[in-house]
N, C-alpha and C positions, 0 to 999 in steps of 0.2 A: 636849720630847721628845728622845730620843737620836738622834744622827746615824746616817745609813745610808751604807754603801759600796755604790755602784751601778755597774753596767756601762752602764746607759742607761734611758730611759723612752720609751715610745711613747704619745703622748697619746690617740690614737684607733686602736683595733684591733678587727677583727671576727674574728680567727683565734685569739684566746687565751681564748675563752669566749663565751657567748651575748651578743648585743647589742653595743652600742658600749662598749668597755672601755678604761681606761688600763692599760697593762702596765708594771710596774716590774721591771726586770731587776737582781737583786742580784749583787754581785761576790763571788766565792769559792765554790768547790765541791769537796768532798772525793771525789766519786764518779768523776769522769773517765771517763764512759761512752764507749766506742768509738762513733764516729759522731755524737757530740754536735753539735747544730746551733749551740751557743754556746760553743765551746771557749775563746774569749777571756775568758769569765767565770770560769774555773777558778782563776786566780791570786788569792789572798786579798789581795795588795798592789796589784792593778790597779784599774782604774776610777777613781772620784772620790767625794769625800765630798759628801753632799747633806743638807740639812735637811728633815725631814718637812713643815715649814710651807710650803716651796716646792711640794711635791707637792699639799698641801691647797689652796693658792691656785690651782693649775692646775685641780684638780678643781672648785672653786667657780666657775670661769669657763666650764665646759663643761656646759651643760644637757642635752647629748645622751648623757652617760655613764649606763650602767645598772649598771656595776660596775667593780671594780679587780682585776687579776690580778697576783699576786706570782709571779715566775718567776726564773730564774737563769741561772747560779749556783745556789746552794741557799739558798732563803729561811730554812730552819730553822737556818742558821748565824748569823742575825741576828734571833732571835725576839723579843727585848725591844723593839727599835725598831719592828719590824713589828707587834707586838701593839698597841702604843700607836697606831700609824698606823691599824690596822684598826678600833680603837674609834672614832676620829674619822671614818673612812669610813662606818662603820655609822650614826653619828649623822646622816649626810647621806642616808641611805636607800639606799645602794648595797651590793651584795653583794661578797663576797671569794672569789676562787678562788686556791688556792695549788698550784703545781706543786712536787713534791719527788721526789728520788731515793730517799728513805726510804719504807718502806711504812707504812700506817696502823698496823699491828700493832707495828712497831718504835717508832714515836713513842709509842704508848700504853704499851708495855712499859717504856719508859725515863722515864716521867713523874716518878719519884722522883729519878733521876739528873739529868734535864734538865727541871725544872719550867717553865722559860721556854718551852721548845718546846711543852709541853702547852698553855700559855696561848695561843700562836699557833694551835695546832690548834683550840682551842675557839672562836677568833674567825674561823676559816675556815668559810665556808658549804659550799664544795665543794673537795675535795682530789683532785688528779690525782697518784696515787702510783706509785712504783716507778721504778727506773733504766730509762733507755732501753737497749733491747737491739737491736743492729743486725740480728741474724738474725730478729727478730720485727717489724721495721719494716713499716709498712703506711701507704700514702697514703689508704686507705679509712676510717681511724679518725677520728672527729670529736674534735678537741681533744687527741689523744694521738698519740705517735710510734710506739709499739710495742704489740703486743697484750697484753703482760703488764701494762700500765698500766691503772689503774682510775679511774673517776670516782666519787667517794664522797660521799654526803650525810653530812657530818660530824655535824651535830646529831642526826640520827636514829641514826647509828651509835654515838655516845657514849651516847645515851639507852637504846638496846637492847643495848649491850655486844656488838655484832657488826657486821661491815661491811655496810652497805646501799649498794649501787651505785645510781647515778642516771643519768639520761639528760638531757643538756643540749641 
């Protein structure tokens, strides 16, 4: 599997999706949202290189995990490596949540230009999409930072060719 450039990994989190999750923070983000909670992840040359096998070994050692969350940075800037990792995670019976500053519609509309991004989208169970907007920030939102962001059931949305929002 292809290497990943990461900002960090939280082995057990209850704030990045339902249940006990491993959260993988990718390094590099083109969005630079004002008020971003992870501005240290913006630099594409920052962070460190990690081998996906290390992540899978950690997952295999933790029977409490119910899923894995890809966050950032911007996961869709490393779609090839994350797609392969997602395949292995699914084989272990865990779900995938991906946070992105792109919208679902942007990702789908660019599938011919960026087919590897579409591949990652197809391997995502739930997508939390949209840039963080500081003026729309709310602490009352579950798993989202601002009210413009949506939790999307990716499989259903792709099947029905329209956004199907989910509640996690």
